[in-house]
C-alpha positions, 0 to 999 in steps of 0.5 A: 702700528709697528715702526717699519725699519727697512733693509734695502738690498740688491740680491745681485750684489749681496751674495757675490764674494768675488774678490777682484771683479773686472770693470764691465765684467760679464756674469761669468767673469764677475759672478752674481749674488743669488736668492739662495745666498739669503740663508736663514742664518743671514736673514736672522743676522738682518732681523737681529739688527732690528729690521722689520722689512727687507726690500729686495731690489731688482727682483722682477726680470729686467733687460740685460746683456746676458743671454738667456735665450736657451731658457726661452727668454728673449735676448735683449739688444745691448744697445738699449741696455745700460751696463752688462747686467742691466738696470733693475728699472728697465723691466722686461717681464712683469710676470717673472724674476731675474734669471741672474738670481737663480741657481737653476734658471728654470726654477727661478720663480720657485727659488724666489718663493722659497726666499719669501718663505725663509724671510717670513719664517725669521720674522721679516716682511718682504718688499719688492719694486713695482715700476709702473712708469716705464719698461724696457724698450724690448719689453716682452713677457715670456711668463705671463698667464695664458689669458693675459695680453702683453703690453702693446699687443693691441696698441694702435701704433699709427697715433701718438696717443690713445686712451687704450694704448699702453705706449706713446708712439711717434708715427713714421719716426725711427728711434734715433738717439743723440749718441752712437748706437751703430757699433753692432752688425745688426743695430737696434731698430724701432719704428715707430719710435716709442716715447722714452721713460723720463717723459722724453716725447721725441725720437732722439733721447740723449745719453742721460735720458732713460733711453733704455726704457719706454713710457707707459700710457695711463690715459694722459695726452702729454703732447696736448697737455690733456688729462682725460676723464679716464673713461673708459678705464685705460687698458694700462690701469687694468694690466698694472692692477693685475700685475700687483695682484699677481705679486700679492699672491706670491706673498710679498708684503709691500711695494716700493713704487718707482717714480710714483709722481710720474704716474697720474694720482688718479691711478693710485687712488683707484688701484691701491684701495682695490689691492687692499680690499684683498690684501689689507696689510700690504704697504705701498711706498712712493718714491717722491721728490715734490714736497708740494705733493706729499699730502696729495699722495698720502690722502688721495693716492692712499700711499702708506709711506713716501720718500722724504728725500727733498726734505730731511735727507737733503737737509741732513746731507748738507749738515753732514757736509758742513753746508747747513745748520742743524736748526733747519731740521725744524723746518723739515718736520714742520713742512710735513704738517700731520703726515709725519707717520707716513714718511720714509727717512734714509741716508743712503739708497741705490740712487744716492752717494754713500756717506763714506764717499769723499763727495758726501761726508768722507767718513761713515762715522759722520753718518751716526748723528744723521742716522739717529735723527732719521730713525727717531724724529718721527714714527714714520719708516726708516731705511738702511741700504746694504753696506751702509751699516759697514761704512761702504765707500763705493770707491770702485769704477764698476762699469756703466755706473762709473766712479760716482760714489754710488754702488752700481745697479747696472753692473755685475759686482761685489761690495767690498765691505759686504764681501768682507762681512760675508766671509768673516773678514770685516775690519774692526771699524766696520764691525763697530759701526754695524754694532752702532746701527744694531743698537740704534735700530733695536731702540727704534724697534722696542721703544714706544716713544719712538714707535708712536710717541709725542714729539717736542722740538727743543731747538727754538728754546736753545737758539741763544743758549751759550751751552748749546750750538744750534748750528752743530747740535739738534735736540728733541723729546719723544714721550709715551706713557711713563717714558720720556726720551731726550734725543741729542745729535751732535754733528761737531767733530769734537765731543761736547758738554751741553746744557739743554734748556727744556721750556715750561711749554714742553712740560705742559704739552707732554704732561710731565711733572716739573722739577722732580728728580728722575732716574735715566739711562743712555740707551745707546751706552746703557749708562745710568744716572739721575737727573732733575727735570726742570724748566728752571735748570739746564739738563747737562749731558756729554755727547760724543762727536758725530754721534748722539745720545738717547736718554730714557727718563723714567717718569713713573712715580715711586711710592 
């Protein structure tokens, strides 16, 4: 199976080249990227970096403060929209795409389908979000097929819970959040109040709750802590299945499933096999945060990949911040216990701080060593977030997002490093970093040892090695057929010359001849040399600061 190398990008931000966007600026003031900004040339640029998939984040129509009522799209009340542009995770119409992203709003779905076609034509696969746990407070589908009933259309609103309701209701209670929403002449009203998306089952969510969303009902009575037998099948299950099939017919290749753990595992193990019966190559990625449920969501839930956020990401982040030791990476792969091929590794995404931001590592160069490990340690998927490859710092205070070290998902904005790249004005350091990512990802794309090879951790064999610092360096082997990769990541701020122990057990496990001279090449620099692979002698190698080496050793016998 080909290693999935995913590029995450928000179309709203990607093509926007506005030089000086205004904090809390409107669409007219700040501009907005469009589907059409992903030209064949730009998609080829992404493909040539080594990517196999592109995750278009924020495609499905969501709540916004921009008024599209003249196009037959229901206007949203600004009091229950986060930011001027609105959150891509407050879905307003599962059957439509975001009008912000269209050059011609009435043609928005056609423009999206043209984007899918262009993406496929350059050899990339398309991933979009599926947001199953919650929707915008004013969810209303203008574009649903004629025979489809809208969410909540048949609900019994006089009860908190019913197996056939799409929402949870608080009968007799008004929506009354713990912050001021009375600044408008016509304040937002909701009675009965619906439960809020982050499992807030009261009528007064706080500012940091997902107050702009409402929780979907999958047949679990949370107030009485009762998990029913899901018979008859909850109506929400059927509606969500039909929505997934709708997008499959649009030729998308996969879904990144938002907050998958907040939806009953019973739904996933019911719906994913049904979708794959018709679309066997479709992939499902779970946003997960509980390592104790990883195996459950792979084996029972039938997901193809899941986030290893509370695992490899958190560990690498703490190492890059000098708060942890490299040898603790060993625990990350050990805890996976057989599902290494099903994890999605990353150093950035829309929820996390940028590497270059002072509150993370403060320098994009420090992401190199971590990225080498994230992309090569196992055969699972790896993801890069648009701007990461250019060293984006996310220093702007865009609006609702604030100056938090993340690139906003709530506001109309442009990303400085991406803007410079699109207009041919990139700084030298940005182009050099992008070149590093290109070299690394293409190695991942081409080397079978990374795609599907065996793995052997060398950290334990070097724990008391005076020529190797397990606090600052991490080393391992990947092997496939006649190629052996020695991968070393150096998190030190200084260049180092290392002597690495390769234990006898590694030769046994990987079936490598011990004590022979072999040619090698550093795949990142193309430099060649010869080495003796031996359990009795250290492998000496120089490794640059905050980076690493990928040494490919030819194991073929020469007659």
